Each structure stands twice: as structure tokens, then as C-alpha cells.
LUMDREN-943067 format. One line per field, with one value per residue (C-alpha): residue number from 1; residue in one letter; x, z, y. Coordinates in steps of 0.2 Angstrom, whole numbers. Each point is the difference from the previous one (the first is absolute). Layout:
// LUMDREN-943067
num <- (NUM,...) $
residuo <- (A,...) $
u <- (X,...) $
w <- (Z,...) $
v <- (Y,...) $
***
This chain:
// LUMDREN-943067
num <- (1,2,3,4,5,6,7,8,9,10,11,12,13,14,15,16,17,18,19,20,21,22,23,24,25,26,27,28,29,30,31,32,33,34,35,36,37,38,39,40,41,42,43,44,45,46,47,48,49,50,51,52,53,54,55,56,57,58,59,60,61,62,63,64,65,66,67,68,69,70,71,72,73,74,75,76,77,78,79,80,81,82,83,84,85,86,87,88,89,90,91,92,93,94,95,96,97,98,99,100,101,102,103,104,105,106,107,108) $
residuo <- (M,E,E,I,R,D,A,Q,V,R,L,D,E,L,A,A,A,A,E,R,A,E,A,M,V,E,E,W,S,V,R,E,F,A,G,R,A,D,D,G,G,I,V,A,T,A,G,V,L,G,T,L,L,R,L,E,I,S,P,L,S,R,R,R,L,D,A,T,G,L,A,D,A,I,L,A,A,V,V,A,A,E,E,A,A,A,D,A,K,E,E,L,T,A,G,L,R,R,V,R,E,A,L,S,R,P,A,S) $
u <- (122,5,1,-18,-6,10,-7,-18,3,6,-15,-12,9,-2,-18,-3,9,-10,-16,5,3,-16,-10,9,-4,-18,-2,7,-10,-17,6,-6,9,-8,6,-9,-1,-10,0,-7,-14,8,5,9,1,13,3,16,7,-4,-15,-14,-15,-11,0,-12,-3,-10,-14,10,16,-10,-8,16,13,0,4,18,1,-11,11,15,-8,-5,17,8,-12,4,19,-1,-10,12,15,-7,-3,18,7,-10,7,18,-4,-6,15,12,-10,1,19,2,-10,11,16,-7,-3,17,10,9,-5,8) $
w <- (-163,-9,16,4,-17,2,18,-7,-14,12,12,-15,-4,18,0,-16,6,17,-10,-11,15,8,-15,-2,18,-2,-16,7,16,-8,-12,1,-7,-7,-1,-10,-1,-9,-16,9,9,17,3,15,3,12,6,-1,16,-7,11,-8,-4,-11,-6,-14,-5,-15,1,-14,10,15,-10,-10,14,15,17,-1,-18,6,15,-12,-12,13,8,-17,-4,18,-2,-18,7,15,-12,-11,15,5,-17,-1,17,-7,-15,12,11,-15,-7,17,1,-17,7,16,-11,-10,16,8,-16,3,-10,-17) $
v <- (252,-16,-9,4,-5,-17,-2,3,-13,-13,4,-3,-16,-6,5,-9,-16,0,2,-15,-10,4,-4,-17,-5,6,-10,-15,0,-3,-14,-17,-16,-15,-18,-13,-19,-13,9,16,-10,5,18,6,19,8,17,10,-9,-17,-2,-11,11,-11,-18,-5,-18,-4,-13,-10,0,-7,-14,-4,-1,-11,6,-1,7,15,3,-1,12,12,0,3,15,8,-2,8,15,2,-1,13,12,-4,4,16,5,-3,11,14,-1,1,15,8,-3,9,15,0,-1,15,9,-3,6,16,15,1) $
***
């Protein structure tokens, strides 16, 4: 009887871990990541895979920066957004590894 109870406890632990992993992926999949430059006058927004979704350039940044400065600031904002997305992906991967380790632990 104790073996059945232990098996049920382990099954419950596995189900909870799987639900946590699913929730983590679901939460991550809808996130957006912003990178800013020129004191926030330029904002690049990337999706979870680092794909550029939006680029916002304030009129002040357009007036204040020459073509080279504007290009540099846009690039800085896009790179910052991409890096934020990559960092979040690493955090998700680390969290999923922890869940996988919990799933692979033998029953106590």
C-alpha cells in the first residue's frame, strides 16, 4: 500500500512540474523586450526570438541626431532589445532544466 501512495505522490510531483514548465513557456512566448537609446528617444521592441517588432523614433531624436548618429542610436536600441530577448531565453532554458532535473529524480 505504501508503494502505491509513494507512486501517487511522485505522479503528483511530476504533474506539478510539467504544469510549471508549461506555464513558464506560455508566459515567455508572449513577452516583448525593449531596447532604448538617445535617452529613450529611440525604442526598439523585439519578440521572444529577437525579431524586431517595432521601432519608435521620437521627433526630438530625429531633429537632434544627424544621419550617422541616428543610425548608431537605432542600432544600439535594436541590439539592446535583441540582447534582452536572448537573456530571457537563457533564463527560460535554465528554468526548464531545473524542471527536467526534478522530473528525472528518482522517487524518494
